N, C-alpha and C positions, 0 to 999 in steps of 0.2 A: 396385577401389575398394569400399570398404567402406561399407555404409549406416548412418548415425547415426541414432538415434532423433529422429523430428521430431514437432511438435505436430499435430494432428487438429482441423479443426474441428467442433464437433457443434452441430447445430440444437437450440434448446430450445424445445420446444411452448409456444406462449402467450406468448411473449416475443418482443420484436423484436430482441435480438442473439443472437448464437450464442456459444459458449463453446469455449476451447480447452482440449485435453486437455493433461495434465501431463507434462514430461518428468522423467525420472531426474535427480537432481542439481540440480534448481532447487526454488526456495522456492514454496509455494502463496502465494495471496494473504493467507491470515491470518497466515502465519510471515512474510512481508514487511512485514505492516503493523505486527507486533509488534517487528521490528528497528527499523524507523523509529521507533515510539515510544520505543525505548530510547535510541536516539541523540538524540531531541528531549529526554529529560530530562536526559542528560549534559551538553547545551548549553546549558540555562538555567542563570543567573548565580546563584552561592551568595547566600544572605543571604534576610532577609525579602520577602516578595511585595509589591507596592506596590499600591494601592488600584484600579488599571486593568489590572493585568497579566492577569490572567484573560480580560477582554473584549479586550485587543489580542492576545493568545495564539490566542482562538476565532475572533477577525474573519478573514474569506476574502476576497481580492481581489475587485473587481468581475467581471473575468473569468472566475471559477470558475462 
């Protein structure tokens, strides 16, 4: 049985949350966020922006 690389939990001093180490072949948080932003840009309809488009796109649901 071969051991695959796994994430390890690292405690962060002064923080309530721990951090996971990166596994080779995965995206970092910033890379994943950039990918999501690119997909969001592609999903927007072509044409001029309406008066409330920026506000509607920026609003977050109450459960966030």
